[in-house]
C-alpha positions as CSV (number, residue, x, y, z in Angstrom):
1,D,11.5,-8.9,17.9
2,S,10.8,-12.3,19.3
3,A,8.7,-15.4,18.6
4,K,5.9,-13.9,20.7
5,G,5.3,-11.3,17.9
6,L,4.5,-14.0,15.3
7,P,1.0,-14.7,16.6
8,A,0.3,-11.0,16.6
9,I,1.5,-10.5,13.0
10,F,-0.6,-13.5,11.9
11,A,-3.6,-12.0,13.7
12,F,-3.0,-8.6,12.2
13,T,-2.6,-9.9,8.6
14,G,-5.7,-12.1,9.1
15,V,-7.8,-9.1,10.2
16,M,-6.5,-7.0,7.3
17,G,-7.3,-9.8,4.9
18,A,-10.8,-10.2,6.4
19,A,-11.3,-6.4,6.0
20,L,-10.3,-6.8,2.3
21,G,-12.9,-9.4,1.7
22,P,-16.0,-7.1,1.5
23,L,-14.1,-4.7,-0.7
24,L,-13.2,-7.4,-3.1
25,N,-16.8,-8.6,-3.0
26,I,-18.0,-5.2,-4.2
27,Y,-15.4,-5.1,-7.0
28,M,-16.0,-8.7,-8.1
29,S,-19.8,-7.9,-8.5
30,M,-19.0,-5.2,-11.1
31,P,-19.3,-6.3,-14.8
32,N,-15.5,-6.4,-15.3
33,G,-14.7,-6.9,-11.6
34,P,-12.4,-9.9,-11.9
35,S,-10.4,-8.1,-14.5
36,L,-10.0,-5.1,-12.3
37,V,-8.9,-7.1,-9.3
38,L,-6.3,-9.0,-11.4
39,Q,-5.0,-5.8,-12.9
40,S,-4.7,-4.3,-9.5
41,L,-2.9,-7.4,-8.2
42,A,-0.6,-7.4,-11.2
43,G,0.1,-3.6,-10.9
44,T,0.8,-4.0,-7.2
45,A,3.2,-6.9,-7.8
46,L,4.9,-4.9,-10.6
47,I,5.4,-1.9,-8.3
48,F,6.6,-3.9,-5.4
49,F,9.1,-6.1,-7.3
50,S,10.5,-3.4,-9.5
51,L,11.0,-1.0,-6.5
52,S,12.5,-3.8,-4.4
53,A,14.8,-4.8,-7.2
54,Y,15.9,-1.2,-7.6
55,A,16.7,-0.9,-3.9
56,L,18.5,-4.2,-4.0
57,Q,20.5,-3.4,-7.1
58,S,21.4,0.2,-6.2
59,K,22.2,-0.5,-2.6
60,R,21.4,3.2,-1.9
61,D,20.1,4.3,1.4
62,F,16.7,5.8,0.8
63,S,16.1,6.7,4.5
64,F,16.4,10.4,3.6
65,M,13.0,10.1,2.1
66,H,11.3,8.9,5.3
67,G,10.4,12.3,6.8
68,F,9.0,13.6,3.5
69,L,6.9,10.5,2.9
70,F,5.6,10.5,6.5
71,A,4.5,14.1,6.2
72,G,2.8,13.2,2.9
73,L,1.1,10.3,4.6
74,I,-0.2,12.6,7.4
75,V,-1.6,15.0,4.8
76,A,-3.3,12.1,2.9
77,I,-4.9,10.8,6.1
78,I,-6.2,14.3,7.0
79,A,-7.5,14.6,3.4
80,M,-9.2,11.2,3.7
81,I,-11.0,12.2,6.9
82,A,-12.0,15.5,5.3
83,N,-13.3,13.7,2.3
84,I,-15.6,11.6,4.4
85,F,-17.6,14.8,5.1
86,L,-16.9,16.7,1.8
87,N,-17.5,13.7,-0.5
88,I,-15.5,15.1,-3.5
89,P,-14.8,12.4,-6.1
90,A,-11.8,14.2,-7.5
91,L,-10.3,14.5,-4.1
92,S,-10.8,10.8,-3.6
93,L,-8.9,10.0,-6.8
94,T,-6.1,12.4,-5.9
95,I,-5.8,10.8,-2.5
96,S,-5.6,7.4,-4.0
97,A,-2.9,8.5,-6.5
98,A,-1.0,10.2,-3.6
99,V,-1.2,7.1,-1.4
100,I,0.2,4.9,-4.2
101,M,3.1,7.2,-4.7
102,I,3.8,7.6,-0.9
103,M,3.6,3.8,-0.4
104,S,5.9,3.2,-3.3
105,G,8.4,5.5,-1.8
106,L,8.0,3.7,1.6
107,I,8.8,0.4,-0.2
108,L,12.1,1.9,-1.3
109,V,12.8,3.2,2.3
110,D,11.8,0.0,4.0
111,T,13.6,-2.3,1.6
112,S,16.8,-0.2,1.8
113,R,16.6,-0.2,5.6
114,I,16.4,-4.0,5.5
115,I,19.2,-4.4,3.1
116,N,21.5,-1.9,4.8
117,G,20.9,-3.3,8.2
118,G,19.0,-0.3,9.5
119,E,16.0,-2.5,10.3
120,T,16.8,-5.5,12.5
121,N,13.3,-6.2,13.8
122,Y,11.9,-8.6,11.2
123,I,8.3,-8.3,12.5
124,R,8.3,-4.5,12.1
125,A,9.9,-4.9,8.6
126,T,7.2,-7.5,7.6
127,V,4.3,-5.3,8.9
128,G,5.8,-2.2,7.1
129,L,6.1,-3.9,3.8
130,Y,2.7,-5.7,4.2
131,L,1.0,-2.3,4.8
132,N,2.7,-0.7,1.8
133,I,1.6,-3.5,-0.5
134,Y,-1.9,-3.6,1.0
135,N,-2.4,0.1,0.6
136,I,-1.0,0.1,-3.0
137,F,-3.4,-2.7,-3.9
138,V,-6.5,-1.1,-2.3
139,H,-5.8,2.4,-3.8
140,L,-4.9,1.0,-7.2
141,L,-8.1,-1.0,-7.2
142,H,-10.0,2.2,-6.4
143,L,-8.4,4.0,-9.3
144,L,-8.9,1.1,-11.7
145,G,-12.5,0.8,-10.6
146,V,-13.2,4.4,-11.3
147,F,-11.4,4.7,-14.6
148,G,-11.9,1.1,-15.8
149,G,-15.3,0.3,-14.5
150,D,-18.3,0.0,-16.8
151,E,-20.7,1.7,-14.4
């Protein structure tokens, strides 16, 4: 939690943004790609701002959800690895829906920890929220691409 962490967080977000580029390129080449990307961006913003506003307004401590959400995240990661070999489209959709719900819950947890003083490391708080938003965007884009794509 020092100024030394700032270059690391800038590098991390830069690498994550660079990794997002090829994915966006694929979706933008679809017939309704720009619309899908904008819908995913708007949906991600709506999820983030509404959940953050709820955490701010209620001032509740959502840290009780952390263990449950972490266990769900581990299950989702194992399912992602398994689906690399199984290649089941329905499992891929289920994983994306689960990740969106898990990351939404983690937004509540992370925001309430910031508000209630449980998180004093601003770099860790920033990375946590960034990863939540990033994962919601990517998985929402996947769901919209499958259900809203013209291919």
